[in-house]
C-alpha positions, 0 to 999 in steps of 0.5 A: 817059239813065241811065249808069254808069261803070267804074273804068277810066273813072273813073281815065281821067277823073281823068287828063284835063285840065280842058280835056279834061273840058270838051270831053267834057262838051260833046260829050255834052251837045250831040250824044251825049245827044240821039243816044242818045235817038233811038237808044233810040226807033229803033235805025236812026236815024243817029248824028251824023257828027261823033262818028264812032261805030262798033264797036270792032274785036275787042271785041264789044258795045263802041262808040267815039266821038270827042269831039275831033279837033283836040287834044287827041285825045279818044276814049271807049268805051261799051257798051249796058246795061239799068238799071231796065228801060231801055236805058242805057250804061256808059262804059268808057274815056275819053282818047286813042287808048290807050284801045283797048288795053283798051277 
C-alpha cells in the first residue's frame, strides 16, 4: 500500500527512540499493512482488535491506531488519501497520547 508522511509525522518519528520506531515498524508490518489491504478490497472488513483503530474525535477523516500498550505508549494518526488513483494513506502523527492535541 502506498503512503505519505506529513512534516509533523517526520518530526515525531525523529523524536522516537530506536525501540519505539521498531515497535511501530513491527505493528505496521505484522498487522496494519495486511489489514489495510483487506480494507482496500472490502471496506467493511474488520480491523485487528489489537490495533484499536477508530476515528479521532473532533478530527473528521482522521483515524488513530495504537501500536504499543505496554510501554512505551504508542499511537499514530493517519488519513485515507488517493495516490496515482489508488487508495493510500497519509501518516499524520506518531508517538504517545500527546499526538491527539494536533492529530
